[in-house]
C-alpha positions as semicolon CSV with decimal commas, in nm:
position;residue;x (nm);y (nm);z (nm)
1;M;15,293;14,544;10,202
2;T;15,203;14,871;10,050
3;P;14,937;15,110;10,198
4;K;14,727;15,052;9,879
5;N;14,742;14,667;9,929
6;S;14,669;14,693;10,300
7;T;14,356;14,890;10,222
8;L;14,256;14,632;9,965
9;V;14,303;14,341;10,208
10;A;14,112;14,520;10,490
11;A;13,824;14,578;10,239
12;V;13,812;14,218;10,140
13;A;13,816;14,100;10,507
14;A;13,533;14,337;10,600
15;A;13,321;14,207;10,317
16;A;13,393;13,843;10,429
17;L;13,291;13,928;10,784
18;T;12,964;14,091;10,654
19;L;12,887;13,782;10,453
20;F;12,972;13,513;10,699
21;G;12,968;13,677;11,028
22;C;12,636;13,850;11,023
23;G;12,411;13,569;10,913
24;G;12,488;13,574;10,540
25;S;12,486;13,242;10,353
26;S;12,813;13,066;10,248
27;S;12,622;12,815;10,032
28;T;12,481;12,850;9,680
29;T;12,138;13,024;9,701
30;R;11,848;12,841;9,530
31;S;11,582;13,103;9,596
32;Q;11,502;13,362;9,861
33;T;11,247;13,616;9,954
34;S;11,236;13,901;10,215
35;A;10,957;14,098;10,382
36;V;10,906;14,336;10,667
37;V;10,710;14,140;10,929
38;G;10,535;14,330;11,220
39;S;10,319;14,222;11,510
40;A;10,045;14,106;11,275
41;G;10,264;13,828;11,152
42;A;10,303;13,705;10,787
43;T;10,357;13,411;10,563
44;L;10,673;13,398;10,342
45;R;10,734;13,155;10,055
46;T;11,034;13,088;9,844
47;G;11,104;12,779;9,624
48;Q;10,940;12,475;9,806
49;T;10,941;12,638;10,146
50;T;10,685;12,829;10,340
51;L;10,733;13,020;10,680
52;S;10,437;13,134;10,875
53;I;10,511;13,378;11,151
54;P;10,206;13,422;11,374
55;A;10,064;13,742;11,515
56;G;10,245;13,846;11,837
57;A;10,567;13,660;11,738
58;L;10,739;13,986;11,669
59;S;10,690;14,307;11,861
60;D;10,834;14,543;11,610
61;D;10,866;14,564;11,224
62;T;11,151;14,333;11,131
63;Q;11,310;14,251;10,786
64;V;11,273;13,873;10,760
65;T;11,455;13,668;10,492
66;L;11,367;13,311;10,408
67;R;11,623;13,142;10,184
68;E;11,683;12,793;10,022
69;V;12,045;12,707;9,982
70;E;12,246;12,398;9,902
71;P;12,277;12,182;10,213
72;Q;12,619;12,183;10,403
73;H;12,595;11,815;10,505
74;A;12,589;11,505;10,273
75;G;12,256;11,328;10,232
76;R;12,040;11,624;10,293
77;V;11,803;11,773;10,019
78;V;11,794;12,140;10,117
79;R;11,914;12,394;10,379
80;I;11,673;12,649;10,493
81;E;11,793;12,985;10,639
82;M;11,587;13,232;10,829
83;E;11,710;13,572;10,920
84;P;11,780;13,769;11,122
85;H;11,974;13,472;11,267
86;G;11,909;13,411;11,636
87;R;11,596;13,628;11,658
88;T;11,373;13,487;11,922
89;L;10,996;13,484;11,855
90;A;10,727;13,527;12,131
91;Q;10,512;13,279;11,942
92;A;10,650;12,986;11,758
93;A;10,658;13,000;11,369
94;H;10,586;12,708;11,151
95;L;10,815;12,606;10,858
96;S;10,702;12,368;10,588
97;V;10,888;12,207;10,300
98;K;10,734;12,038;9,989
99;L;10,915;11,729;9,866
100;D;10,896;11,564;9,544
101;D;10,947;11,221;9,692
102;K;10,641;11,028;9,788
103;N;10,791;10,736;9,963
104;V;11,003;10,901;10,229
105;K;11,048;10,950;10,603
106;V;11,157;11,299;10,685
107;K;11,403;11,451;10,932
108;M;11,448;11,819;11,001
109;L;11,777;11,903;11,178
110;D;11,818;12,244;11,348
111;D;12,159;12,375;11,265
112;S;12,117;12,721;11,425
113;T;12,373;12,644;11,709
114;E;12,714;12,474;11,724
115;T;12,537;12,157;11,816
116;E;12,303;12,022;11,546
117;H;11,986;11,853;11,682
118;L;11,674;11,677;11,563
119;A;11,356;11,889;11,540
120;E;11,000;11,763;11,569
121;V;10,839;11,673;11,218
122;E;10,482;11,631;11,120
123;V;10,278;11,619;10,790
124;E;10,144;11,962;10,681
125;D;9,965;11,860;10,365
126;R;9,936;11,509;10,222
127;N;9,801;11,642;9,887
128;H;10,117;11,837;9,823
129;H;10,374;11,621;10,008
130;E;10,454;11,902;10,260
131;F;10,618;11,845;10,595
132;K;10,662;12,100;10,881
133;T;10,830;12,181;11,205
134;S;10,793;12,462;11,462
135;T;11,059;12,711;11,573
136;S;11,078;12,972;11,834
137;Q;11,400;13,118;11,694
138;L;11,502;13,215;11,345
139;G;11,802;13,015;11,223
140;E;11,886;12,728;10,996
141;I;11,716;12,396;10,932
142;E;11,847;12,117;10,699
143;V;11,606;11,854;10,559
144;E;11,697;11,488;10,518
145;V;11,485;11,204;10,373
146;E;11,502;10,826;10,429
147;H;11,363;10,624;10,141
148;G;11,127;10,336;10,231
149;A;11,127;9,994;10,067
150;T;11,044;9,991;9,703
151;C;10,753;9,809;9,536
152;A;10,783;9,548;9,253
153;A;10,495;9,710;9,066
154;C;10,176;9,914;9,167
155;A;9,855;9,967;8,970
156;A;9,807;10,295;8,797
157;T;9,569;10,408;9,084
158;E;9,812;10,323;9,353
159;E;10,147;10,442;9,496
160;C;10,428;10,273;9,683
161;D;10,442;10,335;10,052
162;D;10,751;10,156;10,204
163;G;10,701;9,841;10,004
164;V;10,323;9,841;10,014
165;C;10,097;9,953;9,720
166;K;9,823;10,191;9,854
167;A;9,556;10,394;9,689
168;H;9,687;10,707;9,533
169;V;9,535;10,996;9,722
170;E;9,739;11,291;9,599
171;D;9,539;11,582;9,472
172;A;9,782;11,848;9,338
173;A;9,478;12,073;9,267
174;A;9,372;12,083;9,626
175;Q;9,378;12,407;9,813
176;T;9,658;12,488;10,044
177;C;9,644;12,659;10,385
178;D;9,756;13,000;10,472
179;P;9,893;13,037;10,726
180;I;10,046;12,682;10,790
181;C;9,837;12,475;11,021
182;A;9,916;12,471;11,395
183;S;10,096;12,169;11,535
184;G;9,866;11,873;11,565
185;F;9,676;11,974;11,253
186;E;9,732;11,929;10,894
187;C;9,596;12,087;10,574
188;D;9,330;11,904;10,390
189;D;9,209;12,089;10,078
190;G;9,237;12,430;10,244
191;I;9,113;12,326;10,591
192;C;9,325;12,262;10,889
193;K;9,211;11,929;11,064
194;A;9,341;11,729;11,356
195;H;9,583;11,460;11,239
196;N;9,354;11,193;11,364
197;E;9,038;11,343;11,207
198;M;9,109;11,408;10,839
199;E;8,739;11,367;10,737
200;P;8,447;11,514;10,916
201;G;8,269;11,290;11,156
202;Q;8,560;11,055;11,241
203;T;8,598;10,957;11,605
204;P;8,870;11,153;11,777
205;G;9,156;10,943;11,902
206;V;9,535;10,908;11,910
207;A;9,678;10,981;11,571
208;S;9,938;10,759;11,405
209;C;10,227;10,881;11,201
210;D;10,193;10,825;10,838
211;P;10,445;10,810;10,686
212;A;10,635;10,653;10,974
213;C;10,895;10,848;11,159
214;A;11,254;10,860;11,035
215;S;11,530;10,714;11,243
216;G;11,595;10,890;11,570
217;L;11,222;11,002;11,596
218;E;10,928;10,832;11,758
219;C;10,552;10,897;11,701
220;D;10,363;11,090;11,955
221;N;9,999;11,143;11,848
222;G;10,080;11,230;11,489
223;I;10,405;11,409;11,550
224;C;10,749;11,259;11,504
225;K;10,953;11,369;11,805
226;P;11,316;11,305;11,910
227;H;11,350;10,990;12,120
228;K;11,329;11,081;12,486
229;N;11,627;11,007;12,702
230;P;11,584;10,701;12,921
């Protein structure tokens, strides 16, 4: 190999390491955004994804990138990448995804390490079909949906929920919440309310999971959590 060709090969190899070895995406990017986030925290949005980093999560100014890419596993709808990969947060951040599907059970799988594992999932905003999870480390999440049973026919004012026609309650014009609501709460027209108390005056209690949890998850007071080991 000539010196010129050797130099070219080395340059290509270095570029590949920069892309794949330093947190770069090897999948087709759908959308992305970046911002410098400091100790005050911030909310980043790209495509159908929102990342809220709370105050105190980062101790110094950090360039954070939020990216939607094509999923790397079959049956998934999107892969979300948060960089710098592996950066630990002192306070957990919240990641939400808006889905077009209404009749679904949602899984979020943390793919940040060599072993993929299920993450906790809960509703963020029923009006906008948003689901969320929490993370204490920036990395990768893939989203998977399980479609429920279909309905033969629903009235114009109803929607299908796993084979049952229910009143259609979506309000696309409703306000969103910024930042994303804390775990145990969901956004109702711009206000964060407890999962079991979506309307003022309701009696507090144990919240159910609606929609029901996807396979591998179980409901714990409004939050779909991975099954506990026996």
